[in-house]
C-alpha positions as CSV (number, residue, x, y, z in Angstrom):
1,M,-3.6,-27.3,-80.2
2,Y,-2.7,-25.6,-77.0
3,K,-1.3,-22.1,-77.6
4,I,1.8,-21.3,-75.5
5,K,1.9,-17.7,-74.3
6,E,4.9,-15.8,-75.5
7,I,6.6,-12.4,-74.8
8,Y,8.6,-11.1,-77.7
9,G,8.3,-14.5,-79.4
10,V,9.8,-16.3,-76.4
11,P,7.7,-19.2,-75.0
12,L,7.0,-18.7,-71.3
13,T,7.5,-22.3,-70.3
14,S,9.6,-25.4,-70.7
15,S,6.4,-27.4,-70.9
16,P,6.8,-28.3,-74.6
17,S,10.3,-29.7,-74.0
18,A,9.1,-31.6,-71.0
19,A,6.1,-33.0,-72.9
20,D,8.3,-34.1,-75.8
21,T,10.9,-35.7,-73.5
22,I,8.3,-37.6,-71.4
23,Y,6.5,-38.8,-74.6
24,A,9.7,-39.9,-76.2
25,H,10.8,-41.7,-73.1
26,L,7.5,-43.6,-72.7
27,A,7.5,-44.5,-76.4
28,H,11.2,-45.6,-76.3
29,T,10.9,-47.7,-73.1
30,K,7.4,-49.0,-74.0
31,T,6.1,-47.8,-70.7
32,T,3.1,-45.8,-69.6
33,P,2.6,-43.4,-66.7
34,D,1.2,-46.2,-64.7
35,D,4.6,-47.9,-64.7
36,Y,5.9,-45.1,-62.4
37,D,5.0,-44.0,-58.9
38,C,5.4,-40.5,-60.1
39,I,6.6,-38.4,-63.0
40,V,8.5,-35.4,-61.6
41,T,9.3,-32.1,-63.3
42,G,11.2,-29.1,-62.1
43,D,10.3,-26.3,-62.3
44,L,7.2,-25.8,-64.4
45,A,5.2,-24.4,-61.5
46,T,1.4,-24.1,-61.7
47,V,1.0,-22.6,-65.1
48,G,3.6,-24.8,-66.8
49,T,2.1,-27.9,-65.2
50,E,-1.3,-27.1,-66.7
51,I,0.3,-26.6,-70.1
52,L,2.3,-29.9,-69.7
53,I,-0.9,-31.8,-68.8
54,E,-2.7,-30.4,-71.9
55,L,0.2,-31.1,-74.2
56,M,0.4,-34.7,-73.0
57,K,-3.3,-35.1,-73.5
58,E,-2.9,-33.9,-77.1
59,K,-0.3,-36.8,-77.5
60,G,-2.8,-39.2,-76.0
61,V,-1.1,-39.6,-72.7
62,D,-2.7,-38.7,-69.3
63,I,-0.1,-38.0,-66.7
64,R,-2.3,-36.0,-64.4
65,K,-2.5,-38.6,-61.6
66,K,1.3,-39.3,-61.7
67,H,2.8,-35.8,-62.2
68,L,4.4,-33.7,-59.5
69,D,6.4,-30.5,-60.0
70,C,9.4,-29.7,-57.8
71,G,8.7,-25.9,-58.2
72,S,5.3,-26.5,-56.8
73,L,6.5,-28.8,-54.0
74,I,9.4,-26.7,-52.7
75,Y,7.3,-23.6,-52.1
76,D,4.1,-22.9,-50.3
77,R,2.0,-20.8,-52.7
78,D,-0.4,-19.8,-49.8
79,T,2.2,-18.2,-47.7
80,Q,5.0,-17.3,-50.2
81,N,4.9,-14.9,-53.2
82,V,6.6,-17.3,-55.5
83,E,5.1,-16.1,-58.8
84,A,6.2,-18.9,-61.2
85,G,8.5,-20.9,-58.9
86,G,12.2,-21.2,-59.0
87,S,15.1,-22.6,-60.9
88,G,14.3,-25.9,-62.6
89,C,17.7,-27.5,-62.0
90,G,17.8,-26.2,-58.4
91,C,14.2,-27.3,-57.5
92,I,14.6,-30.8,-58.9
93,A,18.0,-31.3,-57.3
94,S,16.8,-30.1,-53.9
95,V,13.5,-32.0,-53.9
96,F,14.9,-35.2,-55.3
97,S,17.9,-35.4,-53.0
98,G,15.9,-34.4,-49.9
99,F,12.5,-36.0,-50.5
100,F,12.4,-38.6,-53.3
101,A,15.7,-40.2,-52.6
102,R,14.6,-40.9,-49.0
103,K,11.3,-42.4,-50.3
104,L,13.2,-44.6,-52.7
105,R,15.6,-45.8,-50.0
106,Q,12.7,-46.5,-47.6
107,K,10.8,-48.3,-50.4
108,E,7.9,-46.0,-50.1
109,I,8.1,-45.6,-53.9
110,S,9.9,-47.9,-56.3
111,K,10.2,-46.1,-59.6
112,I,10.2,-42.5,-60.7
113,L,10.8,-40.5,-63.8
114,L,12.7,-37.2,-63.2
115,V,12.4,-34.7,-65.9
116,A,14.7,-31.7,-65.3
117,T,13.5,-28.6,-67.2
118,G,15.2,-25.3,-68.0
119,A,16.0,-22.6,-70.5
120,L,19.1,-22.3,-72.6
121,M,19.7,-18.7,-71.8
122,S,21.7,-16.9,-74.4
123,P,22.2,-13.1,-74.3
124,S,23.1,-13.2,-78.0
125,S,19.8,-15.0,-78.9
126,V,17.8,-12.5,-77.0
127,L,19.6,-9.5,-78.6
128,L,18.9,-11.1,-82.0
129,G,15.2,-11.5,-81.2
130,E,15.5,-15.3,-81.2
131,P,13.5,-17.4,-78.9
132,I,15.0,-18.8,-75.7
133,A,15.2,-22.6,-76.2
134,G,13.5,-24.8,-73.5
135,I,15.2,-28.0,-72.7
136,A,14.3,-31.1,-70.7
137,H,16.1,-34.4,-70.0
138,A,14.8,-37.5,-68.2
139,V,16.3,-39.9,-65.8
140,E,14.5,-43.0,-64.7
141,I,15.3,-44.1,-61.1
142,E,14.3,-47.4,-59.6
143,A,14.8,-48.6,-56.1
144,V,16.8,-51.9,-55.8
């Protein structure tokens, strides 16, 4: 099993939430990664993407060829010091509305799975030494 790095008992990624959400969606809809042009997360960045790929492999699903991460797409790691990326909700909203929506309208892609990721930040939880919960939700979008 892949060990998620933690600081003070807090997982450093929303990758487990994304993996659970993607797996549940695929199982519920009886689809596979090949049914999508891409499976898009935001923002797991480079480290979180590696963890997501590994967690999905453990579930018997290979998304490596279909996965894109908005935090990795919106920044240029070679010229910007982005560390782990940006806000998951901000990255996925910006990249979807500016990049993927156009590709769907122009029929360059026909079906994507958007998986917004984030953390449920709670000062009370942190003060109590509780972990920060990761969250992910999926939206399937198909061109008509």
